[in-house]
C-alpha positions in Angstrom: 5.9 -52.4 -41.3 4.7 -53.8 -38.1 4.6 -51.8 -34.8 3.3 -53.1 -31.5 1.7 -56.1 -33.3 -0.2 -53.9 -35.8 0.6 -53.4 -39.5 0.8 -49.6 -39.9 -0.4 -49.3 -43.5 -3.4 -51.6 -42.8 -4.2 -49.5 -39.7 -4.1 -46.3 -41.8 -6.7 -47.9 -44.2 -9.1 -48.5 -41.4 -8.1 -46.5 -38.2 -11.4 -47.4 -36.5 -10.6 -51.1 -36.5 -10.6 -52.3 -32.9 -7.0 -52.8 -31.6 -6.1 -55.5 -29.0 -3.6 -53.2 -27.2 -3.8 -49.6 -28.3 -1.4 -48.4 -25.6 1.3 -50.8 -26.9 0.7 -49.7 -30.4 0.9 -46.0 -29.3 4.2 -46.6 -27.4 5.7 -48.5 -30.4 4.7 -45.7 -32.8 6.2 -43.0 -30.5 9.4 -44.9 -30.1 9.9 -45.5 -33.8 8.7 -42.0 -34.7 11.1 -40.3 -32.3 14.0 -42.4 -33.7 13.0 -41.6 -37.3 12.7 -37.9 -36.6 16.1 -37.8 -34.9 17.7 -39.8 -37.8 16.3 -37.4 -40.4 17.7 -34.4 -38.6 21.2 -35.7 -38.9 22.7 -34.1 -42.0 24.0 -36.3 -44.7 22.3 -39.5 -43.3 21.3 -41.4 -46.4 20.3 -44.5 -44.4 17.0 -43.3 -43.2 13.9 -42.9 -45.4 12.1 -39.7 -44.4 8.8 -41.3 -45.6 9.0 -43.6 -42.6 8.6 -40.6 -40.2 5.7 -39.3 -42.3 4.0 -42.7 -42.3 4.4 -43.1 -38.5 3.1 -39.5 -37.9 0.0 -40.2 -40.0 -0.6 -43.4 -37.9 -0.1 -41.4 -34.7 -2.5 -38.7 -35.7 -5.1 -41.3 -36.8 -4.7 -43.3 -33.6 -5.1 -40.2 -31.4 -8.2 -39.1 -33.3 -9.9 -42.5 -32.9 -8.6 -42.9 -29.2 -8.3 -39.4 -27.8 -7.9 -40.7 -24.3 -4.5 -42.1 -25.3 -3.1 -38.5 -25.5 -3.0 -38.3 -21.7 -0.8 -41.4 -21.8 1.6 -39.7 -24.1 2.1 -36.8 -21.7 3.1 -39.3 -18.9 5.6 -41.1 -21.2 7.7 -37.9 -21.7 7.6 -37.6 -25.4 6.2 -34.1 -25.5 9.6 -32.4 -24.7 11.3 -34.6 -27.4 8.8 -33.6 -30.1 8.9 -29.9 -29.1 12.8 -30.0 -29.0 13.1 -31.6 -32.4 10.7 -29.1 -34.0 12.4 -26.1 -32.3 15.9 -27.3 -33.2 15.1 -27.8 -36.8 13.3 -24.5 -37.2 16.4 -22.8 -35.9 18.5 -24.6 -38.5 16.5 -24.0 -41.6 14.0 -21.5 -42.9 10.7 -22.8 -44.2 10.7 -22.5 -48.0 6.9 -22.6 -48.5 4.4 -21.0 -46.2 1.5 -22.2 -48.3 2.6 -25.8 -47.8 2.7 -25.3 -44.1 -0.8 -23.9 -44.1 -2.1 -26.8 -46.2 -0.3 -29.3 -44.0 -1.7 -28.0 -40.8 -5.2 -27.6 -42.1 -5.7 -30.8 -44.0 -5.5 -34.5 -43.2 -2.7 -35.6 -45.6 -1.3 -39.0 -45.9 2.4 -39.5 -46.4 2.0 -40.2 -50.1 0.1 -36.9 -50.5 2.7 -35.0 -48.5 5.5 -36.3 -50.6 4.0 -35.0 -53.8 2.7 -31.7 -52.4 5.7 -29.4 -52.9 8.9 -30.0 -54.7 10.5 -27.1 -52.8 10.3 -28.8 -49.4 13.2 -30.8 -48.2 12.6 -34.1 -46.4 13.6 -32.4 -43.1 10.9 -29.7 -43.6 8.3 -32.4 -44.3 9.3 -34.3 -41.2 9.2 -31.1 -39.1 5.6 -30.5 -40.4 4.6 -34.0 -39.5 5.9 -33.3 -36.0 3.7 -30.2 -35.8 0.7 -32.3 -36.9 1.4 -34.7 -34.0 1.8 -31.9 -31.5 -1.4 -30.3 -32.8 -3.3 -33.5 -32.3 -1.8 -33.9 -28.8 -2.7 -30.3 -27.9 -6.3 -31.4 -27.5 -5.4 -33.2 -24.3 -5.1 -30.9 -21.2 -2.2 -33.0 -19.9 -0.3 -32.7 -23.2 -1.0 -29.0 -23.5 0.4 -28.5 -19.9 3.5 -30.5 -20.8 4.0 -28.4 -23.9 3.6 -25.2 -21.9 6.2 -26.4 -19.3 8.9 -27.5 -21.7 11.8 -25.1 -21.5 12.9 -26.1 -25.0 11.9 -23.8 -27.8 8.7 -22.5 -26.4 5.8 -23.8 -28.5 4.2 -20.4 -28.5 7.3 -19.0 -30.3 7.3 -21.9 -32.8 3.6 -21.4 -33.5 3.9 -17.6 -33.8 7.0 -18.0 -36.1 5.1 -20.4 -38.4 2.0 -18.2 -38.3 4.0 -15.2 -39.3 5.6 -17.0 -42.2 2.2 -18.2 -43.4 0.7 -14.7 -43.2 3.7 -13.1 -45.0 3.5 -15.7 -47.8 -0.2 -15.2 -48.2 0.1 -11.4 -48.2 2.8 -11.4 -50.9 
């Protein structure tokens, strides 16, 4: 798969490889990721492979780690409210089935292939929601993105974070 003139799987093998136009790659990843996330949230849609969203999120996280200054650009593009809204809407629709998987997903750098085999209890929608949280977590390192997250009126990120933290703690205590 090619995005913004870059092959995504090759980029994931060597994220530090110098890109000709990292902003174009970032914008392409965000466009396709937002589309893939929206498509996986539609119930009964068998046309979209959820692994695509996981692959794109891994590329986004890797790109933002190598080029942290690009996160400010994301805030200006307006993708923060979309990512927060998709995470908030999905968490209202479904309960997380595995708090341990959430803890591992948030604390480790997992590639889509590893995420796919991590837990058989997770639905594809849950895995996509977790990938969205990984992207938001990486973006939160930017002040502009953190401010954009704080000002979104959709599903307050603090509520999402506290809800997930509560589920993780309950699972670990049981």
